[in-house]
C-alpha positions as a Markdown table, in Angstrom:
| # | Residue | x | y | z |
|---|---|---|---|---|
| 1 | Ala | 0.0 | 20.3 | -4.5 |
| 2 | Arg | 2.0 | 21.2 | -7.5 |
| 3 | Trp | 4.8 | 18.8 | -6.5 |
| 4 | Leu | 2.2 | 16.0 | -5.9 |
| 5 | Gly | 0.8 | 16.7 | -9.4 |
| 6 | Ile | 4.3 | 16.3 | -10.8 |
| 7 | Gly | 4.9 | 13.1 | -8.8 |
| 8 | Phe | 1.5 | 11.7 | -9.9 |
| 9 | Thr | 2.3 | 12.5 | -13.5 |
| 10 | Asn | 5.6 | 10.5 | -13.2 |
| 11 | Leu | 3.6 | 7.6 | -11.7 |
| 12 | Leu | 1.1 | 7.8 | -14.5 |
| 13 | His | 3.9 | 7.6 | -17.1 |
| 14 | Leu | 5.8 | 4.9 | -15.4 |
| 15 | Tyr | 2.9 | 2.5 | -14.4 |
| 16 | Ser | -0.2 | 3.4 | -16.5 |
| 17 | Pro | -2.6 | 3.0 | -13.6 |
| 18 | Asp | -6.3 | 3.2 | -14.0 |
| 19 | Leu | -6.7 | 5.2 | -10.8 |
| 20 | Ile | -4.5 | 7.1 | -8.4 |
| 21 | Val | -5.6 | 6.8 | -4.7 |
| 22 | Met | -4.2 | 9.4 | -2.4 |
| 23 | Gly | -4.1 | 8.2 | 1.2 |
| 24 | Gly | -2.6 | 8.8 | 4.6 |
| 25 | Gly | -2.6 | 12.2 | 6.2 |
| 26 | Leu | -2.7 | 13.8 | 2.7 |
| 27 | Ala | -6.2 | 12.4 | 2.2 |
| 28 | Asn | -7.4 | 14.8 | 4.9 |
| 29 | Gly | -6.6 | 17.8 | 2.7 |
| 30 | Phe | -7.7 | 16.2 | -0.5 |
| 31 | Asp | -10.4 | 18.8 | -1.2 |
| 32 | Leu | -7.8 | 21.6 | -0.9 |
| 33 | Leu | -5.1 | 19.9 | -2.9 |
| 34 | Ala | -7.1 | 18.3 | -5.7 |
| 35 | Pro | -7.7 | 21.3 | -8.0 |
| 36 | Thr | -3.9 | 22.1 | -8.2 |
| 37 | Ile | -2.9 | 18.4 | -8.5 |
| 38 | Arg | -5.5 | 17.9 | -11.3 |
| 39 | Ala | -4.3 | 21.1 | -13.1 |
| 40 | Thr | -0.7 | 20.0 | -12.9 |
| 41 | Val | -1.5 | 16.5 | -14.2 |
| 42 | Glu | -3.5 | 18.0 | -17.1 |
| 43 | Gln | -0.7 | 20.4 | -18.0 |
| 44 | Arg | 2.2 | 17.8 | -17.8 |
| 45 | Ala | 0.8 | 14.4 | -18.5 |
| 46 | Met | 0.6 | 12.8 | -21.9 |
| 47 | Leu | -2.8 | 13.0 | -23.5 |
| 48 | Ala | -3.7 | 9.4 | -22.7 |
| 49 | Tyr | -3.2 | 9.9 | -19.0 |
| 50 | Arg | -4.9 | 13.3 | -18.4 |
| 51 | Asp | -8.3 | 11.7 | -17.5 |
| 52 | Val | -7.0 | 9.2 | -14.9 |
| 53 | Pro | -9.1 | 9.7 | -11.8 |
| 54 | Ile | -7.3 | 10.9 | -8.6 |
| 55 | Val | -9.4 | 10.1 | -5.5 |
| 56 | Pro | -8.9 | 10.1 | -1.8 |
| 57 | Ala | -8.5 | 6.8 | 0.0 |
| 58 | Gln | -11.7 | 5.6 | 1.7 |
| 59 | Leu | -9.7 | 4.9 | 4.9 |
| 60 | Gly | -8.0 | 8.3 | 4.9 |
| 61 | Asp | -5.3 | 8.6 | 7.6 |
| 62 | Arg | -6.6 | 5.4 | 9.3 |
| 63 | Ala | -5.1 | 3.1 | 6.7 |
| 64 | Gly | -2.0 | 2.5 | 8.8 |
| 65 | Leu | -4.1 | 1.6 | 11.9 |
| 66 | Ile | -6.3 | -0.8 | 10.0 |
| 67 | Gly | -3.2 | -2.4 | 8.4 |
| 68 | Ala | -1.7 | -2.9 | 11.8 |
| 69 | Ala | -4.9 | -4.4 | 13.2 |
| 70 | Ser | -5.1 | -6.8 | 10.2 |
| 71 | Leu | -1.6 | -8.1 | 11.2 |
| 72 | Ile | -2.9 | -8.9 | 14.7 |
| 73 | Leu | -5.9 | -10.6 | 13.3 |
| 74 | Trp | -3.8 | -12.6 | 10.8 |
| 75 | Glu | -4.0 | -16.3 | 11.4 |
| 76 | Gly | -0.4 | -17.4 | 12.1 |
| 77 | Glu | 2.6 | -15.3 | 11.5 |
| 78 | Pro | 3.1 | -13.7 | 8.0 |
| 79 | Gly | 5.5 | -16.0 | 6.1 |
| 80 | Ala | 4.8 | -19.0 | 8.3 |
| 81 | Pro | 3.0 | -21.0 | 5.6 |
| 82 | Leu | 6.0 | -20.4 | 3.3 |
| 83 | Ala | 8.5 | -21.6 | 5.8 |
| 84 | Met | 6.5 | -24.7 | 6.5 |
| 85 | Ala | 6.0 | -25.4 | 2.8 |
| 86 | Gln | 9.7 | -25.2 | 2.2 |
| 87 | Asp | 10.4 | -27.6 | 5.1 |
| 88 | Glu | 7.6 | -30.1 | 4.3 |
| 89 | Asp | 10.0 | -33.0 | 4.1 |
| 90 | Asn | 11.2 | -32.4 | 7.6 |
| 91 | Lys | 8.2 | -32.2 | 9.9 |
| 92 | Asp | 10.4 | -32.0 | 13.0 |
| 93 | Gly | 12.2 | -29.0 | 11.5 |
| 94 | Ala | 8.8 | -27.2 | 11.1 |
| 95 | Thr | 8.0 | -28.0 | 14.7 |
| 96 | Glu | 11.3 | -26.7 | 15.9 |
| 97 | Leu | 10.8 | -23.5 | 13.8 |
| 98 | Ala | 7.4 | -22.9 | 15.3 |
| 99 | Gly | 8.9 | -23.5 | 18.8 |
| 100 | Ala | 11.7 | -21.1 | 18.2 |
| 101 | Arg | 9.2 | -18.4 | 17.1 |
| 102 | Glu | 7.1 | -18.9 | 20.2 |
| 103 | Thr | 10.3 | -18.7 | 22.4 |
| 104 | Ser | 11.5 | -15.5 | 20.7 |
| 105 | His | 8.1 | -13.9 | 21.3 |
| 106 | Gly | 8.0 | -14.8 | 25.0 |
């Protein structure tokens, strides 16, 4: 927890966030880690950053699963609109690109 507090202090100084969200597997132990993290941040951070809230992620350790599911539910392949926009002049090229993607995915 002390090392997380030091890391969070560094993030506060580098990026000036309004909030730090702790997610993944660490969010499961947030209640145990939070007092030491908060004490370390209050000890090491500049005065302007000592009151920045540190909260657990609402999704906890499920964030990765939900992110993966969102990729499956995504309409089209990520990046496809960009590739088609770059090749707007060549409609046949866009069709060939889509066909090549379908072939590579079976």
